[in-house]
Each structure stands twice: as C-alpha cells, then as structure tokens.
C-alpha positions, 0 to 999 in steps of 0.5 A, spaced: 656 111 783 656 113 775 664 115 775 663 121 780 668 126 780 673 128 786 678 134 787 682 137 792 683 145 792 688 144 787 684 140 782 687 133 783 683 128 783 681 124 788 679 116 789 678 112 795 683 110 800 688 117 798 692 120 803 691 127 803 693 133 808 689 139 811 691 146 808 686 151 813 685 149 821 678 146 821 673 147 827 670 139 828 662 142 829 660 139 835 666 138 839 672 143 842 677 139 838 681 143 832 683 139 826 690 143 825 693 145 818 697 141 815 695 135 818 696 129 813 690 124 813 690 116 811 684 112 806 680 118 806 673 115 803 669 117 798 661 120 799 656 121 794 657 129 794 663 130 790 664 136 795 665 132 800 669 126 804 668 122 809 675 120 813 678 119 821 682 123 824 684 123 832 679 116 831 674 120 830 670 119 823 669 126 820 666 129 813 670 134 810 670 139 805 675 138 799 676 145 799 681 144 805 684 138 803 691 137 798 693 130 794 700 128 797 
C-alpha cells in the first residue's frame, strides 16, 4: 500500500490492529444481527478503501464504514 490514510469519525488516524468502538447501532446486511452502539472491536484490518475497515464482530467477519467508528 502506498501510504493510505484511514481516519475515524473524529479524524483520528487508524492503523492495522487498532481497537475501535461503534458510535451508532448498525444492522448487518444479509443477517438479522445488529451491532450495538458502544461495541468494542479489537484488531481491525485496513482495506484498499480508506472509508472501510475489515474486522470480526461476534465471530463474524464484517466490513464497517469508518464514519461509524471511534478510536479507543
């Protein structure tokens, strides 16, 4: 990757392995699951898209938009 800068909802720079929390309850597409506000997500992985991160929530791999995340 050529210096891709990924920022959370507050403008903090995110990196692989960071811990973030969800600032708004989110419905998971294709599932009846909801990720509740305040959920802590550990060890995020950056993607090629600066507005998305890959992570695991309750054993499911999901891609979340960075505008709904806040760095811990």
